C-alpha positions in Angstrom: 12.5 12.6 -4.8 15.4 10.2 -3.9 16.1 7.1 -6.1 15.5 4.9 -2.9 12.0 6.4 -2.6 11.5 5.8 -6.4 12.4 2.2 -5.7 9.6 1.7 -3.3 6.9 4.3 -4.7 3.7 2.7 -5.7 3.4 5.1 -8.6 4.9 4.3 -12.2 6.4 6.8 -14.4 8.5 7.2 -17.8 9.8 4.0 -19.1 8.6 1.8 -16.3 5.0 1.8 -17.9 6.5 0.0 -21.0 8.0 -2.4 -18.7 4.9 -3.0 -16.9 3.0 -3.5 -20.0 5.0 -6.5 -20.7 4.5 -8.1 -17.3 0.7 -7.6 -17.2 -1.7 -10.5 -17.3 -3.8 -10.6 -20.3 -6.8 -12.7 -18.8 -8.7 -12.8 -15.8 -7.6 -16.4 -15.3 -3.7 -15.2 -15.3 -4.6 -12.3 -12.7 -3.0 -13.2 -9.2 -4.6 -12.1 -6.1 -7.8 -9.9 -5.5 -9.6 -13.3 -5.2 -13.1 -11.9 -4.3 -12.9 -9.1 -6.7 -11.8 -11.4 -9.6 -14.7 -13.8 -9.0 -17.2 -11.1 -8.8 -15.9 -9.5 -12.0 -15.8 -12.9 -13.7 -19.7 -13.1 -13.0 -20.3 -9.6 -14.2 -18.4 -10.3 -17.4 -19.9 -13.7 -18.3 -23.5 -12.3 -17.6 -22.9 -9.5 -20.0 -21.5 -11.8 -22.8 -24.6 -14.1 -22.4 -26.8 -11.2 -22.6 -25.0 -9.7 -25.7 -24.9 -6.3 -23.9 -22.1 -4.3 -22.3 -21.6 -4.7 -18.6 -22.4 -2.3 -15.8 -20.2 0.6 -15.3 -17.2 -0.5 -12.8 -15.4 1.5 -10.2 -12.1 0.3 -8.8 -10.6 1.9 -5.9 -7.4 1.2 -3.9 -3.6 2.3 -3.7 -1.5 2.6 -6.8 0.4 -0.4 -8.2 -2.5 -2.9 -7.0 -3.7 -3.7 -10.6 -6.7 -1.4 -11.4 -5.5 -0.5 -14.8 -4.6 -4.1 -15.3 -8.1 -5.2 -14.5 -9.4 -2.6 -17.0 -7.4 -3.8 -19.7 -8.4 -7.5 -19.0 -12.2 -6.4 -19.1 -11.7 -5.1 -22.4 -9.9 -8.2 -23.5 -12.4 -10.8 -22.0 -15.3 -8.7 -23.7 -13.4 -8.6 -27.1 -13.6 -5.0 -27.4 -11.3 -2.0 -27.8 -10.1 -0.1 -24.7 -9.9 3.7 -24.5 -7.8 5.4 -21.8 -7.6 8.9 -20.5 -7.4 10.4 -16.9 -9.4 12.7 -14.8 -6.9 15.8 -14.7 -6.9 15.5 -18.6 -10.7 16.3 -18.8 -10.7 20.0 -17.9 -13.7 20.7 -19.8 -17.1 19.2 -20.7 -15.9 19.4 -24.3 -12.8 17.2 -23.6 -15.0 14.4 -22.5 -17.6 14.9 -25.2 -14.8 14.4 -28.0 -14.0 11.2 -26.4 -17.6 9.8 -26.0 -18.7 10.9 -29.3 -15.9 8.7 -30.9 -16.5 5.4 -28.9 -17.7 2.3 -30.8 -20.5 0.2 -29.5 -19.3 -1.9 -26.5 -16.1 -0.2 -26.0 -14.4 0.0 -22.6 -13.4 3.6 -21.3 -11.0 3.7 -18.6 -10.9 7.0 -16.6 -7.9 6.9 -14.2 -7.9 9.0 -11.1 -11.4 9.7 -11.8 -12.1 11.8 -8.6 -9.8 14.5 -10.4 -12.2 15.2 -13.2 -13.7 18.8 -13.6 -17.2 19.5 -12.5 -18.6 20.3 -16.0 -17.1 17.1 -17.3 -18.4 15.0 -14.3 -21.9 16.5 -14.8 -21.8 15.4 -18.6 -20.6 11.9 -17.7 -23.7 11.5 -15.5 -26.0 11.6 -18.5 -23.7 9.7 -20.7 -23.5 6.8 -18.0 -27.2 6.4 -17.6 -28.8 7.5 -21.1 -25.8 7.2 -23.6 -26.5 10.7 -24.5 -24.6 14.1 -23.9 -25.8 17.6 -24.5 -23.4 19.8 -26.4 -24.1 23.5 -25.6 -23.7 25.6 -28.6 -23.3 29.5 -28.1 -23.3 31.6 -25.0 -25.5 33.5 -22.7 -29.5 33.7 -23.4 -28.9 32.3 -27.1 -27.1 29.2 -26.0 -28.6 25.8 -27.2 -28.1 22.4 -26.0 -28.0 19.7 -28.7 -28.4 16.1 -27.7 -25.8 13.8 -29.2 -26.3 10.0 -28.9 -23.5 8.0 -27.6 -22.8 4.3 -28.3 -23.4 2.1 -25.5 -20.2 1.7 -23.5 -18.7 0.5 -20.5 -16.9 3.1 -18.2 -14.1 1.8 -16.0 -13.4 4.3 -13.1 -10.1 4.1 -11.2 -9.3 6.0 -8.2 -6.9 6.0 -5.2 -9.2 8.4 -3.3 -12.8 6.9 -3.5 -13.9 9.2 -0.7 -13.5 12.3 -2.9 -16.0 10.9 -5.6 -19.4 12.7 -5.3 -22.2 10.4 -4.4 -24.2 11.0 -7.6 -21.1 9.7 -9.5 -20.4 6.8 -7.2 -24.1 5.7 -7.3 -24.0 5.3 -11.2 -21.5 2.4 -11.1 -23.0 -0.9 -11.2 -20.1 -2.8 -9.8 -17.7 -1.4 -7.3 -14.5 -3.0 -6.3 -12.0 -2.2 -3.7 -8.4 -3.5 -4.4 -6.7 -4.7 -1.2 -2.9 -4.9 -0.5 -1.3 -8.4 -1.4 0.0 -10.8 1.3 3.6 -12.1 0.8 2.3 -15.6 -0.5 0.5 -13.7 -3.4 3.3 -11.4 -4.2 5.6 -14.7 -4.4 3.3 -15.9 -7.2 3.4 -12.5 -8.8 7.3 -12.6 -8.6 7.6 -16.2 -10.0 5.4 -15.2 -13.1 7.3 -12.0 -13.7 10.6 -13.8 -13.3 9.5 -16.3 -15.9 8.7 -13.7 -18.4 12.0 -11.9 -17.9 14.0 -15.1 -18.2 15.2 -15.0 -14.7 15.5 -18.0 -12.4 14.1 -17.1 -9.1 14.3 -19.6 -6.1 11.4 -19.8 -3.7 13.4 -18.5 -0.8 14.6 -15.4 -3.1 11.1 -14.8 -4.0 9.8 -14.8 -0.3 12.7 -12.3 0.6 11.7 -10.0 -2.3 8.0 -10.3 -1.5 8.4 -9.4 2.3 10.0 -6.1 1.3 7.5 -5.1 -1.2 5.0 -3.3 0.8 2.0 -5.6 -0.3 2.2 -3.9 -3.9 2.7 -6.1 -7.0 4.2 -3.0 -8.8 7.0 -2.6 -6.1 7.7 -6.3 -6.1 8.3 -6.2 -9.9 10.6 -3.2 -9.5 12.7 -4.9 -7.0 12.8 -8.1 -8.7 14.5 -6.1 -11.7 17.0 -4.5 -9.3 17.9 -7.8 -7.8 18.2 -9.2 -11.3 20.6 -6.4 -12.0 22.6 -6.9 -9.0 22.9 -10.5 -9.7 24.1 -10.1 -13.2 26.7 -7.7 -12.1 28.1 -9.1 -8.9 26.9 -12.7 -8.9 27.3 -14.1 -12.4 23.6 -13.9 -12.8 22.8 -16.2 -10.2 19.9 -15.1 -7.7 19.8 -16.6 -4.2 18.2 -15.4 -1.2 21.6 -13.9 0.3 21.9 -12.1 -3.2 18.5 -10.7 -3.0 18.9 -9.6 0.7 22.3 -8.0 -0.2 20.8 -6.3 -3.3 17.8 -4.7 -1.4 20.1 -3.8 1.5 22.3 -1.8 -1.0 19.2 -0.1 -2.3 18.3 0.7 1.3 15.0 -1.2 1.4 15.1 -3.2 4.8 13.4 -6.6 5.9 9.9 -4.8 6.5 10.0 -2.9 3.5 10.8 0.6 5.1 13.2 2.8 3.0 15.5 5.7 3.9 12.7 8.3 4.4 10.7 5.8 6.3 13.5 5.2 8.6 14.5 8.8 9.0 10.9 9.7 10.1 11.1 7.0 12.8 14.5 8.0 14.0 13.5 11.6 14.4 10.2 10.6 16.1 11.9 8.3 18.6 15.3 9.7 19.0 14.8 13.4 18.9 11.1 13.6 20.2 11.0 10.5 22.5 8.3 8.6 20.6 6.2 11.8 20.3 3.5 13.1 20.2 5.0 15.5 17.7 3.5 17.7 15.2 3.7 17.1 11.3 5.6 20.3 10.5 8.1 19.7 13.1 8.6 16.2 12.1 9.3 17.2 8.5 11.9 19.9 9.4 13.5 17.3 11.5 14.0 15.0 8.6 14.5 17.7 5.9 11.3 17.2 3.8 8.4 19.0 3.2 5.2 18.2 5.5 3.2 16.9 2.5 6.1 14.5 1.5 6.0 13.0 5.0 2.3 12.8 5.1 1.5 11.4 1.7 4.6 9.4 1.1 6.0 8.0 4.3 3.1 8.1 6.7 0.6 5.7 5.2 2.8 2.8 5.0 4.1 3.3 8.6 0.5 3.5 9.9 -0.4 0.3 8.1 2.6 -1.5 9.5 1.4 -0.4 13.0 4.8 1.7 13.5 3.2 5.0 13.9 -0.2 6.5 14.7 -1.8 9.9 14.1 -3.3 11.7 16.9 -5.0 14.9 17.7 -1.9 15.9 19.6 0.5 14.7 16.9 2.5 11.6 15.5 3.1 8.9 18.0 5.5 6.0 17.6 4.3 2.6 18.7 6.1 -0.2 20.7 6.9 -2.0 17.3 8.4 1.1 16.0 11.0 1.1 18.6 11.6 -2.5 18.4 12.1 -2.2 14.6 14.7 0.5 15.1 16.4 -1.6 17.8 15.7 0.6 20.6 14.0 -0.1 24.0 10.6 1.5 24.2 9.6 3.3 27.4 7.2 1.7 29.8 4.4 4.1 28.5 5.1 3.3 24.7 1.9 2.9 22.7 1.4 -0.7 22.0 0.8 -1.7 18.4 -1.7 -4.6 19.4 -3.5 -2.6 21.9 -3.3 1.1 21.4 -4.9 3.4 23.7 -8.5 4.8 22.5 -7.5 8.2 23.3 -4.4 8.2 21.2 -5.6 6.6 18.2 -6.4 8.1 14.7 -8.2 11.3 14.8 -11.8 11.5 13.5 
């Protein structure tokens, strides 16, 4: 994966997680955006504190980088209890989950990231733990196997997922509060950037914050990453002063354009428009044209292009919209698919 793609990737890896930790809000009142989720969660937590009992289990879904892990940490902080973190892929066996559940203290918050990727045995054990705060540990094999019930301290499970549709209904129904995290609008991202700039000791004018926000793909994680790259550019080439022009020059250098598209996004659009006349074209053919794997194009580039109204997926293949032609500075043909009123026969496949 190229460095340009790393810059606008919603995932965080390696050292970036440590940097993110320093920028995370610690309280619900400090959390920016997700107004409805924040208000609903506030009521859930306040009610639990007044009753002196752990709140209902919480499920949060949405794209990476929107604040699911941050909210889980805030839940634990607001309740004044410890937070235990794990992930679905790490729970390969029921015993892995049992080892965690058996050591939880009363009221503790357990975050399972990418909960839809849990193994089936661990998932089935979790059902009983969520409802009855009990797990059955199987000892032995075959006809002589014995299930030993093990009490679990009352806890609150926070499940985070980027693929809510992959969660089995029995698991989804056991969550008392379900929240979907939406993408941020530029005004909200500007607030995020101003807060992060203060923590980083960076002076960020409003127009520069707006320039960064509009290129951040609606994702706070990407906004903070672009802010750090703009800061680096300003320190090396502009005496540490950030202006709108400096921010624009920095992001242009990193190949993030005014709408947040990077090199791969533009390569997909260019191939679709110039080589295939706007489509329809199959995914595999399009991937070969840009020199990437089909999965990379489908998972990494397409979701943002579709969300921006630049590309639609149809039963016959990928089709560029009139907005895509305009974005690439090309004249659309008369029959180009209009982004505002797409043809019902060409729009997303069932």
